[in-house]
C-alpha positions as CSV (number, residue, x, y, z in Angstrom):
1,M,-18.7,29.6,7.8
2,A,-18.6,27.9,11.3
3,E,-15.7,28.9,13.5
4,I,-13.0,26.1,13.7
5,N,-13.0,26.4,17.6
6,D,-16.8,25.1,17.5
7,M,-16.1,22.3,15.1
8,S,-15.4,18.7,15.9
9,I,-12.5,16.9,14.0
10,Q,-15.4,14.7,12.0
11,E,-17.0,18.1,10.9
12,I,-13.5,19.7,10.2
13,A,-12.9,16.6,8.0
14,E,-16.3,16.9,6.2
15,E,-15.8,20.6,5.5
16,L,-12.4,19.9,3.9
17,A,-13.7,17.0,1.7
18,G,-16.5,19.1,0.5
19,R,-14.3,22.0,-0.2
20,Q,-11.8,19.5,-2.3
21,A,-14.9,18.2,-3.9
22,T,-15.9,21.7,-5.1
23,E,-12.3,22.7,-6.1
24,M,-12.0,19.6,-8.2
25,A,-15.2,20.1,-10.0
26,A,-14.2,23.7,-10.8
27,V,-10.8,22.3,-12.4
28,K,-12.7,19.4,-14.1
29,A,-14.8,22.3,-15.5
30,E,-12.0,24.4,-16.4
31,I,-10.3,21.5,-18.0
32,E,-13.2,20.6,-20.1
33,G,-13.9,24.3,-21.3
34,L,-10.3,24.7,-22.7
35,A,-10.4,21.1,-24.3
36,E,-13.5,22.2,-26.2
37,S,-12.2,25.3,-27.3
38,V,-9.4,23.4,-29.1
39,G,-11.8,20.8,-30.4
40,L,-10.9,18.0,-28.0
41,S,-13.1,16.0,-25.7
42,V,-12.1,14.9,-21.9
43,K,-12.5,11.4,-20.6
44,Y,-11.8,11.1,-16.6
45,S,-11.1,7.8,-14.9
46,E,-10.9,7.1,-11.4
47,A,-7.5,6.5,-9.7
48,K,-6.9,2.6,-9.3
49,P,-5.9,1.7,-6.0
50,A,-2.2,0.4,-5.7
51,A,-2.0,-3.4,-6.4
52,K,-1.1,-5.5,-3.2
53,K,1.9,-7.4,-3.0
54,S,1.5,-11.0,-3.1
55,Q,2.7,-12.9,-0.1
56,V,5.6,-15.5,-0.7
57,K,5.2,-18.7,0.7
58,P,7.7,-19.7,3.3
59,K,10.1,-21.9,2.3
60,Y,12.1,-22.6,5.6
61,R,11.0,-23.0,9.1
62,N,12.9,-22.9,12.2
63,P,12.6,-26.2,14.2
64,D,13.0,-24.8,17.4
65,D,10.1,-22.2,16.9
66,E,7.5,-23.1,14.2
67,T,6.3,-19.4,14.1
68,E,9.7,-18.6,12.6
69,T,9.7,-19.0,8.8
70,W,11.6,-17.7,5.8
71,S,10.9,-17.5,2.3
72,G,14.3,-17.9,0.7
73,R,14.4,-14.2,-0.2
74,G,16.4,-11.5,1.1
75,Q,19.0,-12.0,4.2
76,L,19.3,-15.1,6.1
77,P,17.1,-14.8,9.2
78,V,19.3,-14.5,12.4
79,W,18.2,-18.2,13.4
80,M,19.2,-19.8,10.2
81,R,22.3,-18.0,9.8
82,E,23.5,-19.1,13.3
83,R,22.7,-22.8,12.4
84,V,24.4,-22.5,9.1
85,E,27.4,-21.0,10.7
86,A,27.7,-23.9,13.2
87,G,27.6,-26.4,10.3
88,A,23.8,-27.1,9.6
89,D,22.6,-27.0,5.9
90,K,19.9,-24.9,4.6
91,E,18.1,-27.9,3.3
92,D,17.7,-29.3,6.7
93,F,15.0,-26.5,7.4
94,L,13.1,-26.8,4.1
95,I,9.1,-27.1,4.9
96,A,7.9,-30.3,3.3
97,D,5.2,-29.6,0.3
């Protein structure tokens, strides 16, 4: 084994990945042996990536700054809250489909 002081971060990451793969293979073999000893078989599946949250289309837009939008979910954004408190109606800020 190489000395850690002589290894780059990339080399250390590769060494760690190799050790993890070796350990995983050993654990899988042990599980398969135990299952086989009681007459079972083991089927592995790869972990699925987490589902991405869908982006909600904006429903309202700030007329003074078109980059500021709001989907209608959660708290009112400051720009809308200030206008609503001043007497504006939320429907005034609806984005036309």
